[in-house]
HTML snippet that shows the backbone in 3Dmol.js (N, CA, C, O; Angstrom):
<script src="https://3Dmol.org/build/3Dmol-min.js"></script>
<div id="view" style="width:600px;height:400px;position:relative"></div>
<script>
const pdb = `
ATOM      1  N   MET A   1      14.332 -23.619 -36.871  1.00  0.00           N
ATOM      2  CA  MET A   1      15.056 -23.461 -35.757  1.00  0.00           C
ATOM      3  C   MET A   1      15.781 -24.330 -35.658  1.00  0.00           C
ATOM      4  O   MET A   1      15.364 -25.467 -35.878  1.00  0.00           O
ATOM      5  N   SER A   2      17.702 -24.013 -35.135  1.00  0.00           N
ATOM      6  CA  SER A   2      18.559 -24.996 -34.477  1.00  0.00           C
ATOM      7  C   SER A   2      18.530 -25.482 -33.375  1.00  0.00           C
ATOM      8  O   SER A   2      17.319 -25.321 -33.225  1.00  0.00           O
ATOM      9  N   LEU A   3      18.912 -26.057 -32.244  1.00  0.00           N
ATOM     10  CA  LEU A   3      18.853 -26.442 -31.915  1.00  0.00           C
ATOM     11  C   LEU A   3      20.334 -25.691 -30.677  1.00  0.00           C
ATOM     12  O   LEU A   3      20.405 -25.750 -29.449  1.00  0.00           O
ATOM     13  N   GLN A   4      21.060 -25.210 -31.446  1.00  0.00           N
ATOM     14  CA  GLN A   4      22.367 -24.081 -31.051  1.00  0.00           C
ATOM     15  C   GLN A   4      21.990 -22.517 -30.782  1.00  0.00           C
ATOM     16  O   GLN A   4      22.314 -21.693 -29.926  1.00  0.00           O
ATOM     17  N   ALA A   5      20.803 -22.508 -32.400  1.00  0.00           N
ATOM     18  CA  ALA A   5      19.848 -20.990 -31.572  1.00  0.00           C
ATOM     19  C   ALA A   5      18.827 -20.956 -30.209  1.00  0.00           C
ATOM     20  O   ALA A   5      18.534 -20.063 -29.414  1.00  0.00           O
ATOM     21  N   ILE A   6      18.352 -22.682 -30.372  1.00  0.00           N
ATOM     22  CA  ILE A   6      17.619 -22.488 -29.600  1.00  0.00           C
ATOM     23  C   ILE A   6      18.225 -22.413 -27.536  1.00  0.00           C
ATOM     24  O   ILE A   6      17.810 -21.865 -26.514  1.00  0.00           O
ATOM     25  N   LYS A   7      19.204 -23.192 -27.864  1.00  0.00           N
ATOM     26  CA  LYS A   7      20.166 -23.137 -26.839  1.00  0.00           C
ATOM     27  C   LYS A   7      20.713 -20.965 -26.500  1.00  0.00           C
ATOM     28  O   LYS A   7      20.506 -20.379 -25.437  1.00  0.00           O
ATOM     29  N   SER A   8      21.141 -20.549 -27.323  1.00  0.00           N
ATOM     30  CA  SER A   8      21.823 -19.640 -27.338  1.00  0.00           C
ATOM     31  C   SER A   8      20.467 -18.297 -27.232  1.00  0.00           C
ATOM     32  O   SER A   8      20.719 -17.160 -26.835  1.00  0.00           O
ATOM     33  N   SER A   9      19.212 -18.710 -27.633  1.00  0.00           N
ATOM     34  CA  SER A   9      18.240 -17.971 -27.428  1.00  0.00           C
ATOM     35  C   SER A   9      18.363 -17.820 -25.798  1.00  0.00           C
ATOM     36  O   SER A   9      18.728 -16.797 -25.219  1.00  0.00           O
ATOM     37  N   VAL A  10      17.929 -19.221 -25.104  1.00  0.00           N
ATOM     38  CA  VAL A  10      17.746 -19.578 -23.341  1.00  0.00           C
ATOM     39  C   VAL A  10      18.374 -19.086 -23.175  1.00  0.00           C
ATOM     40  O   VAL A  10      17.911 -18.105 -22.591  1.00  0.00           O
ATOM     41  N   MET A  11      19.846 -18.967 -23.331  1.00  0.00           N
ATOM     42  CA  MET A  11      21.178 -17.881 -22.310  1.00  0.00           C
ATOM     43  C   MET A  11      20.611 -16.531 -22.231  1.00  0.00           C
ATOM     44  O   MET A  11      20.393 -15.888 -21.204  1.00  0.00           O
ATOM     45  N   LYS A  12      20.331 -16.073 -23.839  1.00  0.00           N
ATOM     46  CA  LYS A  12      20.249 -15.042 -23.504  1.00  0.00           C
ATOM     47  C   LYS A  12      19.016 -14.198 -22.628  1.00  0.00           C
ATOM     48  O   LYS A  12      18.887 -13.013 -22.319  1.00  0.00           O
ATOM     49  N   PHE A  13      18.074 -15.595 -22.363  1.00  0.00           N
ATOM     50  CA  PHE A  13      17.291 -14.525 -21.628  1.00  0.00           C
ATOM     51  C   PHE A  13      17.076 -14.563 -19.843  1.00  0.00           C
ATOM     52  O   PHE A  13      16.297 -14.156 -18.981  1.00  0.00           O
ATOM     53  N   ILE A  14      18.916 -15.699 -20.057  1.00  0.00           N
ATOM     54  CA  ILE A  14      18.311 -16.205 -18.610  1.00  0.00           C
ATOM     55  C   ILE A  14      20.360 -15.311 -18.132  1.00  0.00           C
ATOM     56  O   ILE A  14      21.105 -15.313 -17.152  1.00  0.00           O
ATOM     57  N   LYS A  15      20.376 -14.958 -18.979  1.00  0.00           N
ATOM     58  CA  LYS A  15      21.532 -13.559 -18.010  1.00  0.00           C
ATOM     59  C   LYS A  15      20.907 -12.220 -19.561  1.00  0.00           C
ATOM     60  O   LYS A  15      21.531 -11.832 -20.548  1.00  0.00           O
ATOM     61  N   ASP A  16      19.701 -11.948 -19.157  1.00  0.00           N
ATOM     62  CA  ASP A  16      19.202 -10.959 -19.543  1.00  0.00           C
ATOM     63  C   ASP A  16      19.347 -10.627 -17.582  1.00  0.00           C
ATOM     64  O   ASP A  16      19.175 -11.644 -16.909  1.00  0.00           O
ATOM     65  N   GLU A  17      19.778  -8.680 -16.401  1.00  0.00           N
ATOM     66  CA  GLU A  17      19.073  -9.182 -15.287  1.00  0.00           C
ATOM     67  C   GLU A  17      17.934  -7.089 -16.112  1.00  0.00           C
ATOM     68  O   GLU A  17      18.023  -5.933 -15.697  1.00  0.00           O
ATOM     69  N   GLU A  18      17.227  -7.610 -17.106  1.00  0.00           N
ATOM     70  CA  GLU A  18      16.047  -6.379 -17.022  1.00  0.00           C
ATOM     71  C   GLU A  18      14.918  -6.964 -16.539  1.00  0.00           C
ATOM     72  O   GLU A  18      14.107  -6.286 -15.907  1.00  0.00           O
ATOM     73  N   GLY A  19      14.736  -8.185 -16.753  1.00  0.00           N
ATOM     74  CA  GLY A  19      13.653  -8.849 -16.310  1.00  0.00           C
ATOM     75  C   GLY A  19      13.627  -8.333 -15.103  1.00  0.00           C
ATOM     76  O   GLY A  19      12.743  -7.574 -14.708  1.00  0.00           O
ATOM     77  N   LEU A  20      14.719  -8.762 -14.358  1.00  0.00           N
ATOM     78  CA  LEU A  20      14.840  -8.606 -13.737  1.00  0.00           C
ATOM     79  C   LEU A  20      14.535  -7.898 -11.665  1.00  0.00           C
ATOM     80  O   LEU A  20      14.126  -8.255 -10.561  1.00  0.00           O
ATOM     81  N   THR A  21      15.282  -6.421 -12.629  1.00  0.00           N
ATOM     82  CA  THR A  21      15.234  -5.212 -12.283  1.00  0.00           C
ATOM     83  C   THR A  21      13.419  -5.079 -12.511  1.00  0.00           C
ATOM     84  O   THR A  21      13.072  -4.150 -11.783  1.00  0.00           O
ATOM     85  N   ILE A  22      11.986  -5.755 -13.357  1.00  0.00           N
ATOM     86  CA  ILE A  22      10.828  -5.198 -13.822  1.00  0.00           C
ATOM     87  C   ILE A  22      10.294  -6.229 -12.596  1.00  0.00           C
ATOM     88  O   ILE A  22       9.429  -5.580 -12.008  1.00  0.00           O
ATOM     89  N   VAL A  23      10.398  -7.249 -12.100  1.00  0.00           N
ATOM     90  CA  VAL A  23       9.972  -7.893 -11.239  1.00  0.00           C
ATOM     91  C   VAL A  23       9.870  -7.039 -10.318  1.00  0.00           C
ATOM     92  O   VAL A  23       8.890  -6.342 -10.055  1.00  0.00           O
ATOM     93  N   GLU A  24      11.935  -7.106  -9.271  1.00  0.00           N
ATOM     94  CA  GLU A  24      12.188  -5.492  -8.282  1.00  0.00           C
ATOM     95  C   GLU A  24      10.888  -4.458  -8.319  1.00  0.00           C
ATOM     96  O   GLU A  24      10.162  -4.343  -7.332  1.00  0.00           O
ATOM     97  N   TYR A  25      10.742  -3.980  -9.107  1.00  0.00           N
ATOM     98  CA  TYR A  25      10.639  -2.823  -9.434  1.00  0.00           C
ATOM     99  C   TYR A  25       8.715  -3.330  -8.756  1.00  0.00           C
ATOM    100  O   TYR A  25       8.355  -2.827  -7.691  1.00  0.00           O
ATOM    101  N   ALA A  26       7.933  -4.101  -9.368  1.00  0.00           N
ATOM    102  CA  ALA A  26       7.364  -4.803  -9.244  1.00  0.00           C
ATOM    103  C   ALA A  26       6.584  -4.718  -7.611  1.00  0.00           C
ATOM    104  O   ALA A  26       5.619  -4.067  -7.210  1.00  0.00           O
ATOM    105  N   VAL A  27       7.219  -5.392  -7.144  1.00  0.00           N
ATOM    106  CA  VAL A  27       7.548  -5.884  -6.212  1.00  0.00           C
ATOM    107  C   VAL A  27       8.183  -5.450  -5.201  1.00  0.00           C
ATOM    108  O   VAL A  27       8.595  -6.200  -4.316  1.00  0.00           O
ATOM    109  N   ALA A  28       8.479  -3.080  -5.208  1.00  0.00           N
ATOM    110  CA  ALA A  28       8.629  -3.122  -3.856  1.00  0.00           C
ATOM    111  C   ALA A  28       7.189  -2.199  -4.096  1.00  0.00           C
ATOM    112  O   ALA A  28       6.221  -2.054  -3.351  1.00  0.00           O
ATOM    113  N   GLY A  29       7.460  -1.677  -5.377  1.00  0.00           N
ATOM    114  CA  GLY A  29       5.886  -1.312  -6.256  1.00  0.00           C
ATOM    115  C   GLY A  29       4.680  -1.333  -4.609  1.00  0.00           C
ATOM    116  O   GLY A  29       4.275  -0.567  -3.734  1.00  0.00           O
ATOM    117  N   GLY A  30       4.524  -3.249  -5.196  1.00  0.00           N
ATOM    118  CA  GLY A  30       3.450  -3.250  -3.952  1.00  0.00           C
ATOM    119  C   GLY A  30       4.269  -3.621  -2.678  1.00  0.00           C
ATOM    120  O   GLY A  30       4.045  -4.695  -2.118  1.00  0.00           O
ATOM    121  N   LEU A  31       5.070  -2.889  -2.279  1.00  0.00           N
ATOM    122  CA  LEU A  31       5.651  -3.296  -0.690  1.00  0.00           C
ATOM    123  C   LEU A  31       4.798  -1.424  -0.001  1.00  0.00           C
ATOM    124  O   LEU A  31       4.142  -1.037   0.966  1.00  0.00           O
ATOM    125  N   ILE A  32       5.539  -0.704  -1.572  1.00  0.00           N
ATOM    126  CA  ILE A  32       4.585   0.509  -0.876  1.00  0.00           C
ATOM    127  C   ILE A  32       3.212   0.986  -0.965  1.00  0.00           C
ATOM    128  O   ILE A  32       2.685   2.015  -0.543  1.00  0.00           O
ATOM    129  N   THR A  33       2.836   0.155  -1.509  1.00  0.00           N
ATOM    130  CA  THR A  33       1.722   0.123  -1.538  1.00  0.00           C
ATOM    131  C   THR A  33       1.030  -0.336  -0.721  1.00  0.00           C
ATOM    132  O   THR A  33       0.036   0.294  -0.360  1.00  0.00           O
ATOM    133  N   LEU A  34       1.333  -1.549  -0.187  1.00  0.00           N
ATOM    134  CA  LEU A  34       0.638  -2.028   1.036  1.00  0.00           C
ATOM    135  C   LEU A  34       1.021  -1.615   2.469  1.00  0.00           C
ATOM    136  O   LEU A  34       0.849  -2.265   3.501  1.00  0.00           O
ATOM    137  N   GLY A  35       1.780   0.054   2.262  1.00  0.00           N
ATOM    138  CA  GLY A  35       2.247   0.240   2.966  1.00  0.00           C
ATOM    139  C   GLY A  35       1.725   1.612   4.150  1.00  0.00           C
ATOM    140  O   GLY A  35       1.590   1.870   5.346  1.00  0.00           O
ATOM    141  N   VAL A  36       1.529   2.369   2.308  1.00  0.00           N
ATOM    142  CA  VAL A  36       0.013   3.207   2.341  1.00  0.00           C
ATOM    143  C   VAL A  36      -1.811   3.698   2.656  1.00  0.00           C
ATOM    144  O   VAL A  36      -2.469   4.720   2.848  1.00  0.00           O
ATOM    145  N   VAL A  37      -2.070   1.733   2.511  1.00  0.00           N
ATOM    146  CA  VAL A  37      -2.744   0.784   3.297  1.00  0.00           C
ATOM    147  C   VAL A  37      -2.999   1.127   3.811  1.00  0.00           C
ATOM    148  O   VAL A  37      -4.025   1.808   3.829  1.00  0.00           O
ATOM    149  N   VAL A  38      -2.012   0.854   4.909  1.00  0.00           N
ATOM    150  CA  VAL A  38      -2.083   0.439   6.182  1.00  0.00           C
ATOM    151  C   VAL A  38      -1.883   1.617   6.648  1.00  0.00           C
ATOM    152  O   VAL A  38      -2.533   1.877   7.660  1.00  0.00           O
ATOM    153  N   ALA A  39      -1.024   2.630   6.149  1.00  0.00           N
ATOM    154  CA  ALA A  39      -0.602   4.315   7.058  1.00  0.00           C
ATOM    155  C   ALA A  39      -2.054   4.507   6.787  1.00  0.00           C
ATOM    156  O   ALA A  39      -2.370   5.259   7.708  1.00  0.00           O
ATOM    157  N   PHE A  40      -3.377   4.239   5.927  1.00  0.00           N
ATOM    158  CA  PHE A  40      -4.577   5.563   5.512  1.00  0.00           C
ATOM    159  C   PHE A  40      -5.355   4.463   6.756  1.00  0.00           C
ATOM    160  O   PHE A  40      -6.365   4.615   7.443  1.00  0.00           O
ATOM    161  N   GLY A  41      -4.488   3.486   6.665  1.00  0.00           N
ATOM    162  CA  GLY A  41      -6.099   2.721   7.476  1.00  0.00           C
ATOM    163  C   GLY A  41      -6.221   3.319   9.067  1.00  0.00           C
ATOM    164  O   GLY A  41      -7.228   3.781   9.603  1.00  0.00           O
ATOM    165  N   LEU A  42      -5.023   3.176   9.570  1.00  0.00           N
ATOM    166  CA  LEU A  42      -4.513   3.620  11.125  1.00  0.00           C
ATOM    167  C   LEU A  42      -5.047   5.437  10.545  1.00  0.00           C
ATOM    168  O   LEU A  42      -6.275   5.522  10.547  1.00  0.00           O
ATOM    169  N   LEU A  43      -4.620   6.234  10.274  1.00  0.00           N
ATOM    170  CA  LEU A  43      -5.104   7.200  10.743  1.00  0.00           C
ATOM    171  C   LEU A  43      -6.593   7.672   9.902  1.00  0.00           C
ATOM    172  O   LEU A  43      -7.105   8.792   9.898  1.00  0.00           O
ATOM    173  N   GLY A  44      -7.085   6.402   9.198  1.00  0.00           N
ATOM    174  CA  GLY A  44      -9.100   7.091   9.070  1.00  0.00           C
ATOM    175  C   GLY A  44      -9.261   6.221  10.632  1.00  0.00           C
ATOM    176  O   GLY A  44     -10.369   6.415  11.132  1.00  0.00           O
ATOM    177  N   ASP A  45      -8.283   5.254  11.513  1.00  0.00           N
ATOM    178  CA  ASP A  45      -9.372   5.503  13.198  1.00  0.00           C
ATOM    179  C   ASP A  45      -8.651   6.006  13.696  1.00  0.00           C
ATOM    180  O   ASP A  45      -8.738   5.721  14.891  1.00  0.00           O
ATOM    181  N   GLU A  46      -7.592   6.922  13.437  1.00  0.00           N
ATOM    182  CA  GLU A  46      -7.813   7.956  14.469  1.00  0.00           C
ATOM    183  C   GLU A  46      -8.197   9.389  14.110  1.00  0.00           C
ATOM    184  O   GLU A  46      -8.099  10.256  14.979  1.00  0.00           O
ATOM    185  N   VAL A  47      -8.707   9.747  12.661  1.00  0.00           N
ATOM    186  CA  VAL A  47      -9.143  10.798  12.642  1.00  0.00           C
ATOM    187  C   VAL A  47     -10.430  10.287  13.200  1.00  0.00           C
ATOM    188  O   VAL A  47     -10.688  11.092  14.095  1.00  0.00           O
ATOM    189  N   GLU A  48     -11.178   9.581  13.173  1.00  0.00           N
ATOM    190  CA  GLU A  48     -12.701   9.210  13.639  1.00  0.00           C
ATOM    191  C   GLU A  48     -12.554   9.408  14.843  1.00  0.00           C
ATOM    192  O   GLU A  48     -12.934  10.493  15.282  1.00  0.00           O
ATOM    193  N   ASN A  49     -11.992   8.479  15.701  1.00  0.00           N
ATOM    194  CA  ASN A  49     -11.565   9.163  16.524  1.00  0.00           C
ATOM    195  C   ASN A  49     -11.656  10.103  17.242  1.00  0.00           C
ATOM    196  O   ASN A  49     -12.118  10.134  18.383  1.00  0.00           O
ATOM    197  N   VAL A  50     -10.915  11.525  16.186  1.00  0.00           N
ATOM    198  CA  VAL A  50     -11.379  12.986  16.900  1.00  0.00           C
ATOM    199  C   VAL A  50     -11.971  13.358  16.400  1.00  0.00           C
ATOM    200  O   VAL A  50     -12.043  14.586  16.464  1.00  0.00           O
ATOM    201  N   ILE A  51     -12.866  12.644  15.507  1.00  0.00           N
ATOM    202  CA  ILE A  51     -14.678  13.213  14.746  1.00  0.00           C
ATOM    203  C   ILE A  51     -15.518  13.355  16.280  1.00  0.00           C
ATOM    204  O   ILE A  51     -15.946  14.292  16.954  1.00  0.00           O
ATOM    205  N   THR A  52     -15.470  11.483  16.428  1.00  0.00           N
ATOM    206  CA  THR A  52     -15.844  11.860  17.612  1.00  0.00           C
ATOM    207  C   THR A  52     -16.021  12.138  18.670  1.00  0.00           C
ATOM    208  O   THR A  52     -17.076  12.107  19.302  1.00  0.00           O
ATOM    209  N   ALA A  53     -14.602  12.563  19.117  1.00  0.00           N
ATOM    210  CA  ALA A  53     -14.767  13.526  20.001  1.00  0.00           C
ATOM    211  C   ALA A  53     -14.634  14.727  20.283  1.00  0.00           C
ATOM    212  O   ALA A  53     -14.683  15.294  21.374  1.00  0.00           O
ATOM    213  N   ILE A  54     -14.428  15.188  19.063  1.00  0.00           N
ATOM    214  CA  ILE A  54     -15.031  16.793  19.064  1.00  0.00           C
ATOM    215  C   ILE A  54     -16.742  16.479  19.424  1.00  0.00           C
ATOM    216  O   ILE A  54     -17.238  16.849  20.489  1.00  0.00           O
ATOM    217  N   THR A  55     -17.701  15.584  18.126  1.00  0.00           N
ATOM    218  CA  THR A  55     -18.632  16.063  18.333  1.00  0.00           C
ATOM    219  C   THR A  55     -18.905  14.965  19.704  1.00  0.00           C
ATOM    220  O   THR A  55     -18.807  13.860  19.170  1.00  0.00           O
ATOM    221  N   THR A  56     -19.169  14.754  21.056  1.00  0.00           N
ATOM    222  CA  THR A  56     -19.322  14.159  21.701  1.00  0.00           C
ATOM    223  C   THR A  56     -18.852  15.322  22.408  1.00  0.00           C
ATOM    224  O   THR A  56     -18.868  14.901  23.565  1.00  0.00           O
ATOM    225  N   THR A  57     -18.361  16.759  22.478  1.00  0.00           N
ATOM    226  CA  THR A  57     -17.984  17.674  23.318  1.00  0.00           C
ATOM    227  C   THR A  57     -19.137  18.602  22.635  1.00  0.00           C
ATOM    228  O   THR A  57     -20.170  18.944  23.212  1.00  0.00           O
ATOM    229  N   LEU A  58     -18.881  18.845  21.695  1.00  0.00           N
ATOM    230  CA  LEU A  58     -19.964  19.318  21.319  1.00  0.00           C
ATOM    231  C   LEU A  58     -21.366  19.523  21.633  1.00  0.00           C
ATOM    232  O   LEU A  58     -22.022  20.522  21.928  1.00  0.00           O
ATOM    233  N   GLN A  59     -21.755  17.772  21.423  1.00  0.00           N
ATOM    234  CA  GLN A  59     -23.317  17.325  22.057  1.00  0.00           C
ATOM    235  C   GLN A  59     -23.332  18.152  23.972  1.00  0.00           C
ATOM    236  O   GLN A  59     -24.122  18.957  24.465  1.00  0.00           O
ATOM    237  N   GLU A  60     -22.373  17.625  24.429  1.00  0.00           N
ATOM    238  CA  GLU A  60     -23.061  17.807  26.622  1.00  0.00           C
ATOM    239  C   GLU A  60     -22.500  19.808  25.830  1.00  0.00           C
ATOM    240  O   GLU A  60     -23.031  20.621  26.587  1.00  0.00           O
ATOM    241  N   ASN A  61     -22.045  20.241  25.183  1.00  0.00           N
ATOM    242  CA  ASN A  61     -22.123  21.367  25.553  1.00  0.00           C
ATOM    243  C   ASN A  61     -23.176  22.464  24.984  1.00  0.00           C
ATOM    244  O   ASN A  61     -23.567  23.623  24.848  1.00  0.00           O
ATOM    245  N   GLN A  62     -23.267  21.294  24.807  1.00  0.00           N
ATOM    246  CA  GLN A  62     -24.983  22.488  23.883  1.00  0.00           C
ATOM    247  C   GLN A  62     -26.225  21.912  24.165  1.00  0.00           C
ATOM    248  O   GLN A  62     -27.313  22.213  23.675  1.00  0.00           O
ATOM    249  N   THR A  63     -25.837  20.633  25.411  1.00  0.00           N
ATOM    250  CA  THR A  63     -26.881  19.889  26.604  1.00  0.00           C
ATOM    251  C   THR A  63     -26.862  20.354  27.773  1.00  0.00           C
ATOM    252  O   THR A  63     -27.760  20.456  28.609  1.00  0.00           O
ATOM    253  N   GLY A  64     -25.810  20.629  27.793  1.00  0.00           N
ATOM    254  CA  GLY A  64     -26.012  21.332  29.499  1.00  0.00           C
ATOM    255  C   GLY A  64     -24.842  20.376  29.504  1.00  0.00           C
ATOM    256  O   GLY A  64     -24.360  21.471  29.212  1.00  0.00           O
ATOM    257  N   GLY A  65     -24.061  19.629  29.529  1.00  0.00           N
ATOM    258  CA  GLY A  65     -22.587  18.370  29.353  1.00  0.00           C
ATOM    259  C   GLY A  65     -23.288  17.318  30.218  1.00  0.00           C
ATOM    260  O   GLY A  65     -22.780  16.753  31.187  1.00  0.00           O
ATOM    261  N   VAL A  66     -24.969  17.067  29.565  1.00  0.00           N
ATOM    262  CA  VAL A  66     -25.043  15.654  29.561  1.00  0.00           C
ATOM    263  C   VAL A  66     -25.140  14.609  27.992  1.00  0.00           C
ATOM    264  O   VAL A  66     -26.262  14.832  27.538  1.00  0.00           O
ATOM    265  N   ALA A  67     -24.695  14.010  27.437  1.00  0.00           N
ATOM    266  CA  ALA A  67     -24.480  13.931  26.210  1.00  0.00           C
ATOM    267  C   ALA A  67     -25.585  12.561  25.687  1.00  0.00           C
ATOM    268  O   ALA A  67     -26.296  11.814  26.358  1.00  0.00           O
ATOM    269  N   ASN A  68     -25.382  12.636  24.462  1.00  0.00           N
ATOM    270  CA  ASN A  68     -26.745  12.090  23.349  1.00  0.00           C
ATOM    271  C   ASN A  68     -26.622  10.700  24.278  1.00  0.00           C
ATOM    272  O   ASN A  68     -27.361   9.741  24.057  1.00  0.00           O
TER     273      ASN A  68
END
`;
const viewer = $3Dmol.createViewer("view");
viewer.addModel(pdb, "pdb");
viewer.setStyle({}, {cartoon: {color: "spectrum"}});
viewer.zoomTo();
viewer.render();
</script>
């Protein structure tokens, strides 16, 4: 392979924007995934709090107002 062919191949690779698009999609996908994980983490805490409150209320009603 000649030096001119190598130079041409490198220049073609540098000018090719398709690879950059794939990287952009990967970064965007990673950010979306991170956002979903954080949202579910926060939602999980809220759900746990609601279930705890329901359980406490049921226990108070069952024992006549005194939680165990």
